[in-house]
C-alpha positions in Angstrom: -27.1 -15.1 -73.2 -25.0 -13.4 -75.3 -22.3 -10.9 -73.6 -23.7 -7.7 -75.4 -27.1 -8.5 -74.6 -26.0 -8.6 -71.0 -23.9 -5.4 -71.1 -26.9 -3.5 -72.6 -29.4 -4.7 -69.9 -26.9 -3.9 -67.2 -26.6 -0.4 -68.8 -30.3 0.1 -69.1 -30.6 -0.8 -65.4 -28.0 1.5 -64.4 -29.6 4.2 -66.3 -33.0 3.7 -64.8 -31.5 3.8 -61.3 -29.7 6.9 -62.1 -32.7 8.6 -63.6 -34.6 7.7 -60.2 -32.0 8.8 -58.1 -31.9 12.1 -59.7 -35.8 12.5 -59.8 -35.9 11.4 -56.0 -32.9 13.0 -54.9 -34.3 15.4 -52.3 -36.3 12.5 -50.7 -33.4 10.3 -50.7 -31.1 12.8 -49.1 -33.9 14.0 -46.4 -34.4 10.2 -45.4 -31.1 8.9 -45.6 -28.4 11.9 -45.9 -27.0 14.0 -43.2 -29.4 16.3 -41.6 -30.2 18.7 -38.6 -33.4 19.9 -37.5 -33.8 22.6 -34.8 -37.4 23.2 -33.4 -37.7 26.2 -31.5 -40.3 28.4 -30.0 -40.8 32.1 -29.2 -40.9 32.8 -25.5 -43.1 35.8 -26.2 -45.8 34.6 -28.6 -45.2 30.6 -28.5 -45.0 30.5 -32.4 -43.4 27.2 -33.4 -40.0 27.6 -35.7 -38.7 24.6 -37.5 -35.3 25.1 -39.2 -34.0 21.9 -41.3 -30.5 21.6 -43.2 -30.0 18.4 -45.3 -26.2 17.8 -46.6 -25.3 21.0 -45.4 -28.1 23.0 -47.2 -30.9 24.7 -45.4 -33.9 23.4 -47.1 -36.7 25.0 -44.8 -37.1 27.8 -42.2 -41.1 27.6 -41.2 -42.8 29.8 -38.6 -46.3 28.6 -37.7 -49.0 29.5 -35.2 -50.9 27.4 -32.8 -53.7 27.8 -30.1 -51.3 29.6 -27.5 -50.1 32.0 -30.2 -53.5 32.8 -31.3 -54.1 33.8 -27.5 -51.0 35.8 -27.2 -51.7 37.9 -30.5 -55.0 39.1 -29.0 -53.1 41.2 -26.4 -49.5 41.3 -27.4 -48.0 43.6 -30.0 -47.5 42.0 -33.4 -44.2 43.5 -33.7 -42.3 42.0 -30.8 -38.6 40.8 -31.1 -38.9 36.9 -30.9 -36.8 35.3 -28.4 -36.4 31.8 -29.7 -35.8 29.2 -27.4 -34.6 25.5 -28.6 -37.1 23.1 -27.8 -35.8 19.9 -30.1 -33.1 19.2 -32.1 -32.8 16.1 -34.7 -29.3 15.2 -36.1 -28.1 12.9 -38.4 -24.4 13.0 -39.0 -23.6 10.8 -41.8 -25.5 9.0 -44.5 -27.7 6.0 -43.3 -26.7 6.9 -39.6 -28.9 6.8 -37.2 -31.0 10.1 -35.6 -30.2 11.6 -32.3 -32.8 13.7 -30.8 -32.9 16.2 -27.9 -35.8 17.9 -26.2 -36.7 20.6 -23.9 -38.4 24.0 -23.4 -40.0 26.4 -21.1 -43.8 25.7 -20.9 -45.1 28.9 -19.0 -47.3 30.0 -21.8 -49.2 26.6 -22.3 -49.4 26.4 -18.3 -50.9 29.9 -18.1 -53.2 29.0 -21.0 -54.5 26.0 -19.5 -55.3 28.0 -16.2 -57.3 30.9 -17.9 -60.6 29.3 -16.9 -59.5 29.4 -13.3 -58.1 32.7 -13.4 -60.0 34.6 -15.7 -58.8 36.2 -18.9 -57.5 39.5 -17.3 -55.6 37.5 -14.8 -54.2 35.3 -17.3 -53.0 38.0 -19.5 -51.1 39.6 -16.5 -49.6 36.4 -15.7 -48.4 36.3 -19.6 -47.3 39.7 -19.2 -45.0 38.8 -16.3 -43.6 36.3 -18.1 -42.9 38.3 -20.9 -41.2 40.8 -18.6 -38.8 37.9 -17.6 -37.9 36.9 -21.3 -37.9 40.6 -22.6 -34.0 40.7 -23.9 -31.5 38.4 -25.6 -31.8 34.8 -24.8 -28.2 34.6 -23.9 -29.2 36.5 -20.8 -32.1 34.7 -19.6 -32.0 32.8 -16.3 -33.6 29.4 -17.0 -33.7 28.2 -13.5 -36.0 31.5 -13.1 -38.1 30.4 -16.0 -38.7 27.0 -14.8 -39.5 28.3 -11.2 -42.1 30.8 -12.6 -43.8 28.0 -14.9 -43.9 25.7 -11.7 -45.4 28.8 -9.6 -48.0 29.3 -12.5 -49.2 25.4 -11.9 -48.8 25.4 -8.0 -49.9 29.1 -7.0 -50.4 31.5 -10.0 -52.0 34.2 -7.7 -48.7 34.6 -6.0 -47.1 35.9 -9.1 -49.9 38.6 -9.4 -49.5 40.2 -6.0 -47.4 43.4 -5.9 
């Protein structure tokens, strides 16, 4: 094979790879590049929020509803200030690196939702209002152990939280 023909083929391949990389750059960077994704939930309405950064640029910030937020919306004012609590985080620090994952969160609203049949709708809403009173304010001032204890009491003895 002549050297000039080999050079043309090599340049054509390089051009094709460059074009494919340009076309699919967002997918390539998202799959293999440095990234960070934070998933959180509002402690009031339990909406989910997902924020994602790829190669240092924010690429998405989505807030979605779920069965818990749909229920909360039936008795909580829509204009409330969200109190976002981190639930999980994914991070890849460098190209082609591994992804670290961290999880956590407060499950009070889902536990109250699960006990609605036993408690009745009015008492379940009262429990949710009691929980909202605990988290009303900036997340930096929250007592996480108190929130965990509240969630555990919802599971063990929810009626005790409704007594004056």
